[in-house]
VEXKE-572027 format. One record per residue (C-alpha): residue number from 1; y, x, z. Coordinates in steps of 0.25 Angstrom, whole numbers, plus 5000, padded with zeros to 4 digits. Layout:
BEGIN
n;north;east;up
NUM;Y;X;Z $
...
END
This chain:
BEGIN
n;north;east;up
1;5257;5284;5150 $
2;5258;5292;5163 $
3;5245;5299;5168 $
4;5240;5293;5181 $
5;5237;5305;5190 $
6;5225;5302;5198 $
7;5225;5316;5203 $
8;5236;5312;5213 $
9;5230;5299;5218 $
10;5215;5304;5218 $
11;5216;5319;5219 $
12;5201;5320;5222 $
13;5197;5313;5210 $
14;5189;5322;5200 $
15;5186;5313;5189 $
16;5193;5302;5182 $
17;5192;5293;5169 $
18;5206;5293;5162 $
19;5211;5288;5148 $
20;5217;5297;5138 $
21;5231;5292;5135 $
22;5236;5303;5125 $
23;5230;5313;5116 $
24;5238;5324;5110 $
25;5229;5335;5104 $
26;5222;5342;5116 $
27;5231;5335;5126 $
28;5228;5322;5132 $
29;5234;5312;5143 $
30;5226;5303;5152 $
31;5230;5290;5159 $
32;5225;5296;5172 $
33;5221;5309;5178 $
34;5215;5317;5189 $
35;5218;5331;5182 $
36;5230;5337;5189 $
37;5240;5345;5179 $
38;5247;5357;5184 $
39;5259;5353;5192 $
40;5267;5358;5204 $
41;5259;5371;5203 $
42;5245;5365;5205 $
43;5236;5369;5193 $
44;5230;5358;5184 $
45;5216;5353;5187 $
46;5204;5358;5179 $
47;5195;5347;5173 $
48;5190;5339;5161 $
49;5193;5327;5153 $
50;5181;5320;5147 $
51;5174;5334;5150 $
52;5184;5342;5142 $
53;5192;5353;5150 $
54;5206;5350;5152 $
55;5213;5362;5146 $
56;5227;5359;5153 $
57;5234;5348;5160 $
58;5249;5347;5161 $
59;5259;5337;5166 $
60;5269;5330;5156 $
61;5278;5321;5164 $
62;5269;5311;5171 $
63;5258;5314;5162 $
64;5247;5324;5161 $
65;5242;5331;5148 $
66;5228;5337;5147 $
67;5224;5347;5137 $
68;5210;5346;5132 $
69;5202;5354;5122 $
70;5207;5351;5108 $
71;5195;5343;5104 $
72;5195;5333;5116 $
73;5194;5321;5107 $
74;5201;5312;5117 $
75;5209;5299;5112 $
76;5219;5290;5118 $
77;5212;5279;5127 $
78;5199;5287;5129 $
79;5194;5288;5143 $
80;5190;5301;5148 $
81;5185;5307;5161 $
82;5193;5318;5168 $
83;5187;5327;5179 $
84;5193;5338;5187 $
85;5188;5351;5193 $
86;5188;5346;5207 $
87;5186;5360;5214 $
88;5198;5365;5207 $
89;5206;5352;5210 $
90;5203;5353;5225 $
91;5207;5367;5227 $
92;5220;5364;5219 $
93;5223;5352;5229 $
94;5220;5361;5241 $
95;5228;5373;5236 $
96;5239;5364;5231 $
97;5241;5357;5245 $
98;5239;5371;5252 $
99;5251;5376;5244 $
100;5259;5363;5246 $
101;5257;5365;5261 $
102;5260;5380;5262 $
103;5273;5377;5253 $
104;5277;5366;5263 $
105;5275;5375;5275 $
106;5284;5386;5268 $
107;5295;5375;5266 $
108;5294;5372;5281 $
109;5294;5387;5285 $
110;5304;5393;5275 $
111;5318;5386;5274 $
112;5322;5386;5260 $
113;5310;5392;5253 $
114;5309;5389;5239 $
115;5295;5387;5231 $
116;5296;5392;5217 $
117;5282;5390;5212 $
118;5268;5386;5216 $
119;5254;5386;5210 $
120;5241;5380;5214 $
121;5228;5385;5208 $
122;5214;5384;5212 $
123;5213;5397;5220 $
124;5227;5398;5226 $
125;5240;5392;5227 $
126;5254;5399;5227 $
127;5268;5395;5231 $
128;5280;5404;5227 $
129;5293;5404;5235 $
130;5307;5410;5234 $
131;5309;5417;5247 $
132;5316;5430;5251 $
133;5305;5435;5261 $
134;5290;5436;5262 $
135;5283;5424;5266 $
136;5271;5432;5271 $
137;5275;5431;5286 $
138;5275;5416;5285 $
139;5261;5414;5278 $
140;5252;5415;5291 $
141;5260;5403;5297 $
142;5261;5395;5284 $
143;5246;5397;5283 $
144;5244;5393;5297 $
145;5252;5380;5296 $
146;5246;5376;5283 $
147;5232;5378;5288 $
148;5235;5370;5300 $
149;5240;5359;5292 $
150;5227;5360;5283 $
151;5218;5361;5295 $
152;5225;5348;5301 $
153;5219;5341;5289 $
154;5231;5332;5287 $
155;5232;5321;5276 $
156;5240;5324;5264 $
157;5247;5312;5258 $
158;5251;5311;5243 $
159;5259;5301;5235 $
160;5271;5298;5227 $
161;5286;5300;5230 $
162;5289;5295;5217 $
163;5277;5289;5209 $
164;5285;5286;5196 $
165;5288;5301;5195 $
166;5275;5306;5201 $
167;5281;5313;5212 $
168;5271;5315;5223 $
169;5270;5321;5237 $
170;5260;5325;5248 $
171;5263;5323;5262 $
172;5257;5328;5276 $
173;5263;5318;5286 $
174;5271;5326;5296 $
175;5271;5338;5287 $
176;5277;5336;5274 $
177;5279;5327;5261 $
178;5279;5336;5249 $
179;5282;5332;5234 $
180;5269;5336;5226 $
181;5262;5332;5214 $
182;5249;5340;5215 $
183;5235;5335;5220 $
184;5232;5335;5235 $
185;5221;5335;5245 $
186;5220;5324;5255 $
187;5222;5332;5267 $
188;5226;5346;5271 $
189;5212;5349;5277 $
190;5207;5350;5263 $
191;5215;5362;5259 $
192;5207;5371;5268 $
193;5212;5384;5274 $
194;5223;5391;5266 $
195;5228;5405;5265 $
196;5242;5411;5261 $
197;5246;5423;5254 $
198;5260;5428;5251 $
199;5264;5435;5238 $
200;5277;5441;5235 $
201;5281;5437;5220 $
202;5295;5443;5219 $
203;5307;5446;5228 $
204;5310;5432;5234 $
205;5298;5425;5229 $
206;5286;5423;5238 $
207;5272;5417;5235 $
208;5262;5411;5244 $
209;5247;5410;5239 $
210;5238;5399;5246 $
211;5223;5400;5246 $
212;5212;5392;5251 $
213;5202;5398;5261 $
214;5189;5392;5257 $
END
């Protein structure tokens, strides 16, 4: 049974009743979930299932496996309440979209730039590129463009390109449509003002870090 992913259809939902569909020691699966599992560089949510802390969450094809304390005592068919740490989720959503926006602006600015890594955490996001020169001279203009799009408070549309294979996208009409399976805010204005910082990881490898200015 494929896990229904309510974190896509209702990313602002913080609590959900779900049913246990599989138990394997400390690992369980549910029929429905709001608890995002690490994917595409975006960290997993923090939260609880029936009051017990989720130790880890991981994707397995179209299902999500949650590891709980060994003595959780759940059984197949049991109904449980899931709750996520909303403050963390909301920062992850904001930083995730900030990183997606910055990445798209780099693609539009640097012909042939190649992304080789990304990570979205609660305090900052980063994107790694293969590029032969320093990206530092570009950052003020990229930041200005990104913050203007944010200030314009444009709607962010999300949906499926291929529902059967769970291929998702986000879109700002007139700007870009981008494949992405993370969680997203409803509008660019929710992101808030961002700042960018360049870090040189190695010869030919550049990193940009993205921060929220609270």
